[in-house]
C-alpha positions as CSV (number, residue, x, y, z in Angstrom):
1,M,113.2,85.0,76.8
2,L,111.0,84.3,79.8
3,K,112.1,85.6,83.2
4,M,110.7,84.3,86.4
5,R,109.5,87.3,88.4
6,Y,106.8,85.9,90.7
7,L,106.1,82.8,92.8
8,I,102.6,82.8,94.2
9,L,101.7,80.5,97.1
10,Y,98.1,79.5,97.8
11,V,97.9,79.5,101.6
12,S,95.2,78.5,104.1
13,S,95.7,81.6,106.3
14,L,97.1,84.8,104.9
15,E,97.6,86.1,108.4
16,K,99.6,83.1,109.6
17,S,101.7,83.0,106.4
18,L,102.5,86.8,106.6
19,T,103.6,86.4,110.2
20,F,105.9,83.5,109.2
21,Y,107.4,85.1,106.2
22,T,107.8,88.7,107.6
23,E,108.6,88.0,111.2
24,S,110.3,84.6,111.2
25,L,112.1,84.9,107.8
26,G,112.3,88.8,107.9
27,L,111.0,89.4,104.4
28,P,109.7,92.9,103.8
29,I,106.2,93.5,102.3
30,R,106.5,94.9,98.8
31,G,102.8,95.3,98.2
32,N,99.6,94.6,100.2
33,H,96.5,94.4,98.1
34,G,94.1,93.0,100.7
35,T,93.7,89.3,99.7
36,Y,97.0,89.3,97.7
37,V,100.3,90.2,99.3
38,E,103.8,90.5,97.7
39,L,107.1,90.1,99.6
40,D,110.5,91.3,98.5
41,T,113.0,88.5,98.2
42,G,115.5,90.1,95.7
43,N,115.0,89.3,92.1
44,T,111.9,87.2,92.5
45,V,108.7,88.4,94.2
46,L,107.2,85.8,96.6
47,A,103.4,86.5,96.7
48,M,100.6,84.8,98.5
49,I,96.8,84.5,98.4
50,E,94.4,82.6,100.6
51,R,93.1,79.5,98.9
52,G,89.5,80.6,99.3
53,N,90.2,83.8,97.2
54,V,92.1,82.2,94.3
55,Q,89.2,81.7,91.9
56,E,87.8,85.2,92.5
57,L,91.2,86.9,91.9
58,T,92.4,84.8,89.0
59,G,89.2,83.6,87.3
60,L,90.7,80.1,87.2
61,N,88.7,77.1,88.1
62,Y,90.5,76.2,91.4
63,K,89.5,73.4,93.6
64,H,90.2,74.5,97.2
65,T,91.7,71.7,99.3
66,E,93.8,71.5,102.4
67,A,95.8,68.5,101.1
68,S,99.4,69.2,100.3
69,S,100.9,67.9,97.1
70,Q,104.6,68.9,97.9
71,T,105.4,69.4,94.2
72,F,107.9,72.2,94.8
73,E,110.1,73.9,97.3
74,I,111.2,77.5,97.9
75,G,114.9,78.1,98.2
76,F,116.6,80.9,100.1
77,V,120.4,81.5,100.0
78,T,122.2,82.7,103.1
79,D,125.9,83.2,104.1
80,D,125.5,81.1,107.2
81,V,123.0,78.3,107.1
82,N,123.7,77.1,110.7
83,S,123.2,80.4,112.4
84,T,120.1,81.1,110.2
85,I,118.6,77.8,111.3
86,E,119.4,78.5,114.9
87,D,117.7,81.9,114.6
88,L,114.6,80.3,113.0
89,R,114.5,77.6,115.8
90,T,114.4,80.3,118.5
91,K,111.4,81.8,116.6
92,G,109.5,78.5,116.7
93,V,109.9,77.6,113.1
94,N,109.5,74.0,112.2
95,I,112.9,72.7,111.3
96,I,112.3,69.6,109.1
97,K,116.0,68.8,108.2
98,E,119.0,70.0,110.1
99,P,121.9,71.5,108.1
100,I,124.1,69.1,106.2
101,T,127.0,69.7,103.8
102,K,126.4,68.0,100.5
103,P,129.2,66.2,98.6
104,W,129.5,69.3,96.2
105,G,130.2,71.6,99.2
106,Q,126.8,73.3,99.6
107,T,125.2,73.4,103.1
108,V,121.5,72.7,103.1
109,A,118.7,72.6,105.6
110,Y,114.9,72.6,105.4
111,V,112.1,74.3,107.3
112,A,108.3,74.3,106.7
113,D,105.9,77.3,106.6
114,P,102.5,77.2,108.2
115,D,101.0,75.3,105.2
116,G,103.8,72.8,105.2
117,H,105.6,74.1,102.1
118,F,109.2,73.0,102.1
119,I,111.7,75.8,102.3
120,E,115.3,75.2,101.6
121,I,117.8,77.3,103.5
122,C,121.2,76.9,101.7
123,S,124.6,78.3,101.1
124,S,125.4,79.8,97.7
125,M,126.7,77.7,94.8
126,D,128.5,80.7,93.3
């Protein structure tokens, strides 16, 4: 059985992304390996690498582009979506969708990181 352990973001600026994820979202650094950094999010590690270093680190043929494809989002669960969004707003985070309660009872909001990746801030479905 496969288990998801890592999500690796390709970012335009490692410094800006680290500031966003560690200072704005409060995620602790799990490992800093220079051009590759891992953050502790619980069960899944959120890692990042600058786009310019992807090919060197992975050996994959990677075409560096600034264009965003928006083919995925990152989801974080919190006990209080409204207060989390207000806290992020005071830190200057780009709120792209204010909290709403879905018909199934889950509260959901969206913010964006410095590269424009969509980040869902939501209540638990448990």
